[in-house]
Every structure is written in C-alpha cells, then in structure tokens.
C-alpha positions as CSV (number, residue, x, y, z in Angstrom):
1,M,136.9,105.7,170.8
2,I,134.1,108.2,171.2
3,N,134.0,111.0,168.7
4,S,133.9,114.2,170.7
5,S,132.4,116.2,167.9
6,L,129.1,114.3,168.1
7,K,126.2,114.6,170.5
8,T,126.4,112.3,173.5
9,A,123.8,109.6,173.9
10,I,122.9,107.0,176.5
11,I,120.8,104.2,175.1
12,I,118.3,102.5,177.4
13,Q,116.4,99.4,176.5
14,V,113.7,97.8,178.7
15,N,113.0,94.1,178.0
16,C,109.6,92.9,179.1
17,P,107.2,90.2,178.0
18,S,104.6,92.8,177.0
19,L,107.1,94.8,174.8
20,I,108.3,94.3,171.3
21,P,111.9,93.0,171.4
22,Y,113.6,95.6,169.3
23,D,117.1,94.9,167.9
24,I,119.8,96.8,169.9
25,N,122.2,96.7,166.9
26,E,119.6,98.3,164.7
27,M,119.2,101.0,167.4
28,K,123.0,101.6,167.5
29,G,122.9,102.3,163.8
30,L,119.9,104.6,164.1
31,V,121.6,106.6,166.9
32,K,124.8,107.0,164.9
33,T,122.9,108.0,161.8
34,A,121.2,110.7,163.9
35,G,124.6,112.2,164.7
36,Y,125.1,110.9,168.3
37,S,128.1,109.1,169.8
38,I,127.1,106.3,172.1
39,Y,128.5,106.7,175.6
40,N,126.7,103.8,177.3
41,I,124.0,101.2,176.8
42,I,121.8,100.4,179.8
43,I,119.5,97.3,179.5
44,Q,116.9,96.3,182.1
45,T,114.7,93.3,182.2
46,L,111.4,93.7,184.0
47,E,108.3,91.5,184.7
48,H,106.0,94.5,184.2
49,I,106.5,98.0,182.9
50,N,106.6,100.7,185.6
51,P,103.5,102.8,185.0
52,K,105.1,106.0,186.0
53,F,108.7,105.7,184.8
54,F,108.6,102.8,182.2
55,L,111.8,101.3,183.6
56,G,112.2,100.4,187.3
57,K,112.3,103.2,189.9
58,G,115.5,101.9,191.3
59,K,117.2,102.2,188.0
60,V,115.8,105.7,187.5
61,E,117.2,106.7,190.9
62,L,120.6,105.2,190.1
63,I,120.9,107.0,186.8
64,S,119.7,110.2,188.4
65,V,122.3,110.0,191.2
66,G,125.0,109.2,188.6
67,I,124.1,112.2,186.5
68,D,123.9,114.5,189.6
69,N,127.2,113.4,190.9
70,F,128.9,114.1,187.5
71,F,127.4,117.6,187.4
72,E,127.8,118.1,191.2
73,N,124.1,119.1,191.7
74,H,121.1,117.4,193.1
75,H,117.3,117.0,192.8
76,H,114.8,119.6,193.5
77,Q,112.1,118.9,196.1
78,H,109.3,118.2,193.6
79,V,111.6,115.6,191.9
80,E,112.1,113.8,195.2
81,E,108.4,113.8,195.8
82,L,107.8,112.3,192.4
83,L,110.3,109.5,193.1
84,E,108.8,108.8,196.6
85,S,105.2,108.8,195.5
86,E,103.5,105.4,195.4
87,E,103.0,103.8,191.9
88,F,99.9,101.8,190.9
89,D,99.3,99.3,188.0
90,E,96.5,99.4,185.5
91,N,94.2,97.7,188.0
92,G,94.8,100.3,190.7
93,N,97.0,98.0,192.8
94,P,100.4,99.1,194.2
95,F,103.1,98.5,191.7
96,E,105.8,96.1,192.8
97,E,109.2,96.2,191.2
98,Y,111.2,93.1,190.5
99,E,114.7,93.8,189.2
100,N,118.3,93.2,190.0
101,K,119.7,95.9,192.3
102,E,122.9,97.7,191.6
103,D,125.1,99.6,194.0
104,N,125.5,102.6,191.7
105,I,125.9,103.9,188.1
106,E,128.8,106.2,187.5
107,F,129.2,108.5,184.5
108,D,132.5,109.9,183.4
109,F,131.7,111.9,180.2
110,L,134.2,113.6,177.9
111,E,135.3,117.2,178.5
112,T,132.9,118.2,175.7
113,V,130.0,117.5,178.0
114,Q,129.7,120.7,179.9
115,N,126.1,120.6,181.0
116,R,122.9,118.5,180.9
117,K,121.8,119.8,177.5
118,D,124.9,118.0,176.0
119,I,123.4,114.6,176.9
120,T,120.4,112.8,175.4
121,I,118.8,109.7,176.8
122,I,117.4,107.5,174.0
123,F,115.0,104.6,174.7
124,N,115.0,101.7,172.3
125,N,111.3,101.4,173.2
126,R,108.2,103.4,172.6
127,L,107.5,105.6,175.6
128,G,104.2,107.0,176.8
129,N,103.9,110.8,177.2
130,M,103.7,110.5,181.0
131,H,106.9,108.3,181.0
132,R,108.8,110.9,179.0
133,L,107.6,113.8,181.2
134,N,108.4,112.1,184.5
135,L,111.9,111.0,183.3
136,T,112.7,114.4,181.9
137,K,111.8,116.1,185.2
138,I,113.8,113.6,187.3
139,W,117.0,113.5,185.1
140,D,116.7,117.1,183.8
141,L,118.0,115.7,180.4
142,K,116.5,115.4,177.0
143,V,114.6,112.1,176.8
144,I,113.4,110.6,173.5
145,D,112.2,107.3,172.2
146,R,112.6,105.4,168.9
147,D,109.9,107.3,167.1
148,E,111.4,110.7,168.0
149,L,114.9,109.4,167.0
150,V,113.6,108.5,163.6
151,L,112.1,112.0,163.2
152,E,115.5,113.4,164.1
153,I,117.1,111.3,161.4
154,F,114.7,112.6,158.8
155,E,115.2,116.2,160.0
156,R,118.9,115.7,159.7
157,H,118.7,114.6,156.1
158,A,115.6,116.5,154.8
159,Q,116.4,118.9,151.9
160,T,113.1,119.3,150.0
161,H,110.4,121.6,151.0
162,E,107.8,118.8,151.0
163,S,109.9,116.5,153.3
164,K,110.5,119.3,155.7
165,L,106.7,120.0,155.9
166,Q,106.0,116.3,156.5
167,I,108.5,116.3,159.3
168,E,107.2,119.5,160.9
169,L,103.6,118.0,160.8
170,A,104.8,114.8,162.5
171,R,106.7,116.9,165.1
172,L,103.6,119.1,165.8
173,N,101.4,116.1,166.3
174,L,103.9,114.7,168.8
175,E,104.2,117.9,170.7
176,T,100.5,118.4,170.8
177,N,100.1,115.1,172.6
178,I,102.8,116.0,175.0
179,I,101.3,119.4,175.7
180,K,97.9,117.8,176.4
181,K,99.6,115.4,178.9
182,E,101.5,118.3,180.5
183,L,98.2,120.2,180.9
184,G,96.5,117.2,182.5
185,Q,99.4,116.7,184.9
186,H,99.6,120.4,185.8
187,L,95.9,120.6,186.6
188,E,96.0,117.5,188.8
189,E,99.1,118.8,190.7
190,K,97.8,122.4,191.2
191,Q,94.0,122.2,191.3
192,G,93.0,118.6,191.6
193,R,91.7,116.0,189.1
194,D,88.3,117.7,188.5
195,F,89.5,121.2,188.1
196,K,88.3,122.8,184.8
197,G,89.1,126.5,185.3
198,K,91.9,129.0,184.8
199,G,94.8,126.6,184.5
200,R,93.9,125.9,180.9
201,K,94.2,129.4,179.7
202,G,98.0,129.4,179.6
203,W,98.0,126.4,177.2
204,E,95.2,127.4,174.9
205,P,97.0,130.0,172.8
206,K,99.8,127.5,172.1
207,M,97.2,124.8,171.1
208,Q,95.5,127.3,168.8
209,A,98.8,128.1,167.2
210,Y,99.6,124.4,166.7
211,R,96.1,123.7,165.1
212,G,96.5,126.7,162.8
213,R,100.0,125.7,161.7
214,K,99.0,122.0,161.1
215,K,96.1,123.1,158.9
216,K,98.3,125.3,156.9
217,I,100.8,122.5,156.4
218,R,98.1,120.0,155.3
219,D,96.8,122.5,152.8
220,E,100.2,123.1,151.4
221,L,101.0,119.4,151.2
222,K,97.8,118.9,149.1
223,V,99.0,121.5,146.6
224,I,102.4,119.8,146.4
225,S,100.8,116.4,146.0
226,K,98.9,117.6,142.9
227,R,102.1,118.9,141.4
228,R,103.8,115.6,142.1
229,N,101.1,113.6,140.4
230,L,101.6,115.7,137.3
231,R,105.3,114.9,137.3
232,R,104.6,111.2,137.8
233,K,102.6,111.2,134.5
234,G,105.9,111.9,132.8
235,R,107.2,108.6,134.2
236,S,104.2,106.6,133.1
237,K,105.8,105.7,129.7
238,F,108.6,103.9,131.5
239,F,108.7,100.6,133.4
240,N,109.1,101.5,137.0
241,V,110.9,99.3,139.6
242,G,110.6,100.2,143.3
243,L,113.1,99.0,146.0
244,I,111.6,98.4,149.4
245,G,112.9,97.0,152.6
246,Y,114.6,97.6,155.9
247,T,117.5,99.8,156.7
248,N,120.9,98.2,156.1
249,A,119.4,95.6,153.8
250,G,121.5,97.0,150.9
251,K,118.8,98.9,148.8
252,S,121.0,101.9,148.0
253,T,124.0,99.7,147.1
254,I,121.8,97.6,144.8
255,L,120.5,100.7,143.1
256,N,124.0,102.0,142.6
257,Q,125.3,98.7,141.3
258,L,122.5,98.4,138.8
259,A,122.9,102.0,137.6
260,N,126.7,102.1,137.4
261,S,126.9,98.8,135.5
262,R,123.9,99.4,133.2
263,F,124.8,102.5,131.3
264,E,123.2,105.0,133.6
265,T,121.7,107.8,131.5
266,A,119.9,110.0,134.0
267,Q,119.6,110.7,137.7
268,Q,116.9,112.7,139.5
269,E,115.8,113.1,143.1
270,F,112.1,113.2,143.4
271,T,112.4,113.7,147.2
272,T,115.6,113.7,149.2
273,I,114.8,111.9,152.4
274,T,114.0,108.8,150.5
275,P,113.3,108.1,146.9
276,V,116.2,108.5,144.5
277,S,115.1,107.6,141.0
278,R,117.4,106.7,138.2
279,K,116.8,105.9,134.6
280,V,118.8,102.7,133.8
281,V,119.3,101.0,130.4
282,F,119.6,97.3,130.5
283,P,121.3,95.6,127.5
284,S,119.2,93.0,125.8
285,F,118.9,91.5,122.3
286,K,116.0,91.2,119.9
287,E,115.2,87.9,118.1
288,N,117.3,89.0,115.1
289,G,120.3,89.4,117.4
290,L,120.4,93.2,117.3
291,W,121.1,95.1,120.6
292,D,118.1,96.6,122.2
293,G,118.5,98.8,125.3
294,Q,115.7,98.4,127.8
295,E,115.0,101.6,129.7
296,V,113.8,101.3,133.3
297,I,113.2,103.7,136.1
298,I,114.5,102.3,139.4
299,T,113.4,104.1,142.7
300,D,114.9,103.6,146.1
301,S,112.6,104.2,149.1
302,V,112.9,104.9,152.8
303,G,114.4,102.1,154.8
304,F,112.0,100.6,157.3
305,I,112.7,100.0,161.0
306,M,111.1,97.4,163.3
307,D,107.6,98.3,164.3
308,M,107.4,101.6,162.4
309,S,104.6,103.5,164.1
310,P,101.5,104.7,162.2
311,A,102.5,108.3,163.0
312,L,105.7,107.8,161.1
313,I,104.0,106.0,158.2
314,N,101.4,108.8,157.9
315,A,104.1,111.5,158.2
316,F,106.0,110.2,155.2
317,L,103.1,108.7,153.2
318,S,103.8,111.0,150.3
319,T,107.3,109.6,150.1
320,L,106.1,106.0,150.2
321,E,103.4,106.7,147.7
322,E,106.1,106.7,145.0
323,L,105.9,102.9,145.3
324,Q,102.3,102.9,144.1
325,F,103.5,103.8,140.6
326,S,105.8,100.8,140.4
327,D,105.3,98.0,137.9
328,L,107.6,95.7,140.0
329,L,108.7,95.8,143.6
330,L,112.0,94.4,144.7
331,L,111.8,93.4,148.4
332,I,115.4,93.6,149.6
333,I,116.2,91.2,152.4
334,D,119.4,90.8,154.4
335,I,119.5,87.0,154.3
336,S,122.7,87.0,156.5
337,E,121.1,88.2,159.7
338,P,122.0,85.9,162.6
339,N,118.4,85.2,163.7
340,F,116.3,83.7,160.9
341,V,113.2,84.4,162.8
342,T,114.0,88.1,162.6
343,I,114.3,87.8,158.8
344,L,110.8,86.3,158.6
345,E,109.5,89.0,160.9
346,K,110.9,91.7,158.8
347,I,109.4,90.2,155.6
348,K,106.0,90.0,157.4
349,T,106.3,93.6,158.6
350,T,107.3,94.8,155.1
351,F,104.1,93.2,153.7
352,T,102.1,94.9,156.5
353,I,103.5,98.3,155.5
354,M,102.9,97.6,151.8
355,A,99.2,96.9,152.6
356,Q,99.0,100.2,154.4
357,I,100.2,102.1,151.4
358,N,98.1,100.0,148.9
359,V,100.9,98.3,146.9
360,M,100.1,94.6,147.6
361,E,98.7,94.1,144.1
362,I,102.0,95.0,142.5
363,H,104.3,92.1,141.3
364,R,107.0,91.4,143.9
365,L,110.4,89.8,143.8
366,L,112.2,88.8,147.0
367,V,115.9,89.8,146.6
368,L,117.9,87.9,149.2
369,N,121.1,90.0,149.6
370,K,124.4,89.5,151.4
371,I,124.8,85.8,150.5
372,D,128.6,86.3,150.6
373,K,128.3,86.2,154.4
374,L,126.7,82.8,154.6
375,S,127.9,79.2,153.9
376,E,126.2,77.5,150.9
377,D,124.5,75.0,153.2
378,L,123.0,77.6,155.5
379,L,121.9,79.8,152.5
380,Q,120.2,76.8,150.9
381,K,118.3,76.0,154.0
382,R,117.1,79.6,154.4
383,V,116.1,79.9,150.8
384,E,114.1,76.7,150.9
385,K,112.3,77.8,154.0
386,I,111.4,81.2,152.4
387,R,110.2,79.4,149.3
388,E,108.1,77.1,151.5
389,I,106.5,80.1,153.3
390,Y,106.1,82.3,150.2
391,P,105.7,79.9,147.3
392,E,103.9,82.4,145.1
393,I,106.7,85.1,145.3
394,P,109.8,84.5,143.1
395,N,113.2,85.1,144.8
396,V,116.7,85.6,143.7
397,S,119.9,85.3,145.8
398,I,122.5,88.0,145.3
399,S,125.5,89.8,146.9
400,A,125.5,93.5,146.3
401,L,129.1,93.6,147.5
402,D,130.6,91.4,144.7
403,K,127.6,91.7,142.3
404,T,126.8,88.0,142.4
405,G,123.3,87.4,141.0
406,F,122.8,90.7,139.3
407,D,122.5,89.1,135.8
408,K,119.5,87.2,137.2
409,I,117.9,90.4,138.5
410,S,118.4,92.0,135.1
411,E,116.7,89.1,133.4
412,I,113.7,89.2,135.7
413,I,113.3,92.9,135.3
414,I,113.5,92.8,131.5
415,D,111.1,89.8,131.5
416,F,108.5,91.6,133.6
417,K,108.9,94.7,131.4
418,Q,108.4,92.8,128.2
419,K,105.3,91.1,129.6
420,K,103.9,94.5,130.4
421,K,104.6,95.4,126.8
422,Y,106.5,98.6,127.6
423,K,108.6,100.0,124.8
C-alpha cells in the first residue's frame, strides 16, 4: 500500500545497448530513502536513445496524455510544437524510433495528489540537460535523474555545516549547467542559432550570483578542511579501520555489531551524511596470558551506488577523504546478490573510486557479508572465484545478521594493528 504521507514518484528506466544497465531494485531503495512513495515503474527498451527526449517520443506522448487526463488539462501550443518537430541523431539523420506501441497509459493517483507539483518523474538513468528541459516542458512535472536523486538523499540527511556546503556546491554546479542549456535553447528559439545579443542579459545576473556563491563556498570549505586536518591528528595515535562499499551491503550493521560487542567506549560523528567513527576495544591477550584491550577507531563511509558520477564524488570528496587516514580498509560486499557478475562489477567499481580518492595503497580486506542467504555450495563457489580474481587480497565470509565470522574479523584487525606496532 502506498504511504500517502510521502511524495509521489514515477520511476522510468530506459534500457539501451549504449547505456549502463542500472539495478532497478537499487533504484527503488534510493527513491524510498529520498522520501518518495513509488506509484509506478515504467521501463522501455530502445535500440537508440532519443536525442530530444531520451526515451521514445511515443512513450513521452502517452505519459503526457495520461497526466493531462488525470488533471483534466492539456498541452500548450509550444509543447505540441516540440512533440511534432522532427528529431535527428548525432549524424544529422532523421531519428527513427523502434519501440512497442501501447494504446494508453492511465494514472489514478491518491487523493493527496492535488496538482502537478505533487508528482516527480525519476529516471534510473543519467539524463542530459536538454532531455530534462524538454521533458519538464512537455509533462509540466518535476523531472530528475539518478544523480539529482542522490543529491536529494544527501540533502535530506545532511546535518553538519560542511556537508550542507558540499551539497549546495554540487547543486549550484548542476543548476549552472541547466541555465546554460536553457540560455542556448532560448536564444535558438527566439533569435536564431547565431544570435549573440540582448537575450543573454536576463541570465547574466543569475550566472554572476552563482559564480560568486560558488567561490564563497569553496573558500569556506578550505577553512573547514584545515580544521578537520587538525582534528585528524588527534586520531593518529589510534589504529584506524575504514568501512567502504555499496549501499545495502551491511556496513553500518557491521560497525554496530563490532561496537556493541566489543566494549564500545566512545562515539563521535565527524560528519553526519557519512562517516560515523567509533572507538572500539577488542579483547586480546598478551603472551603472559594477561588481558590486553586493543583500541581501534572504526569509521563508516558513504555507501556507493552504481556508476557514481564524478560530480558526486567531487561534491563529497571531503567526506570520502576520511578513508585516507585508515590503516586498514574493510571492503564490505553483499555476496548474496542474485547476479554474481553484479558483485564483481561492484568490487571493480569500488576499486575505481578508491583510486580516485588515493587510498589504493592502504591494506584491504574483502568482507563477504550475508552468507546466511546462500547455500554452502554456492558460497564456496563464489568465494573461490573471488580468490581466483583477487588472490592478493585476503577475504573473510561473515553474516552481520547472526554475527557469524566476527571473531575472524577481530583477529585480522588485531593482527594488522600489532604489525603496525600501534600501542
């Protein structure tokens, strides 16, 4: 049943040979995390992406008519003209659409949907600015893509001043690109492609304001970064373990399980969107048999999503930079995912992001979580394959749900700590 207290979302996914095949289940989780209830999921498979609308024009019209019928209003003339205008591919040839035709798409929203602003179309793809502008004009609805959805999630959960600044900077960069595209489209429509005159003046004050605000944010982030580096020096006497991986892999559960069962002595949030760092004491014994508590700082980090864009990585680089101060990184993997190829792709992408934030030289441990969801035979096959592909990286199989394998994680962390000669 749809929760009427949430915002209403329609998810659209376009499958095409030229596009990354994003996981629709991951998208569902992201949409719900952002505070939406999912009304409908529309999936279309195309041979080629429509250069004007991203998805097929026929599907655009069907959705448009369905929305108009629900609200009992219709297109403006310029929208009709946009739909009727001819489309061309990247080579300048008329774009031909190959898709399955449908008679109609009907919408019957809850009573809480009173007008168009109550509905958001969310693409499980990465849209171009022109796609977004054209679809927004035609549907007269809010249209966003994966990257904008992730920004909304961070905006929803941001609490620290630094994280809010990072989000605002990413949002300004996005809006600047949209404004530039709007300007170009406006000039072409009103004055022709080569017009360079008065049409720009209306946009210039807004662009100047954006540039000024972005510079102010960058300067303030530099000051915050210096302060943060001073705080990090206070952690240098500890052995630091970083948790890294995709959303829903179980990072936060693992952190909580380790902390709750290992005599948690402190908890501190360095930033709120992501890293939560806890001081944990692992029990161990000296050679003479006396108990020796091993103190470790364990830090959770932002959960990755498939194909995280450079803009998002840059926006939250200060958050991910916490990992640079780790002595050991635990790469948390959901080994129970139905498609093993997806697991390998996520490991590969995690390494790519690690390279971008300069942490590839740090010791790594693959933590294969959620083994309680697999048969022993399938688990063994997957573990053997991972060891074959990554023979140089140790791995451990665990279940954060029932705490299977946590003793092994503790042993490995303590072993690495003692090798680093931390007291």
